[in-house]
C-alpha positions, 0 to 999 in steps of 0.5 A: 632107805636109811641103811641104803644111804651108807653106800651112796655118794655125792655125784654133783651139786644142783644149781649154784654153790652157796658162794655163787648165791652170795653166801660169803660165810659158812652161816647160810649155805643151803645146798642140793646134791644128786647122789650115786643111787639117784636120790637127792641130799639137802643141806638146809635148816632143820625145822621138824619141830616147827613144821611137823604139826602143820603137815597135811593129813596125808603126809607122814614122817618116819622117826629118822626123817627130818623136815629141812627148809631151803631158801626159794632161791636155792631151789629155783637156781637148782631147777635147771639141773633137776632131771625131768621125770 
């Protein structure tokens, strides 16, 4: 998937913008986006080092993947825009 991302573009934001969620500075702006290829992109706090040792035994992470944390509010406000399976 890594090489496939070069052609993907952001089509829309899921949920409210950081400003609508109360972020008036660029210091706390988690965000979710749908991409042209149907995947999703996340802006969040990089937490790989802290959370990697706590992944469940059946979870895996490639060397080029990172664990990213977003706020609960960000995901809840995006729920209305996340397509059903």
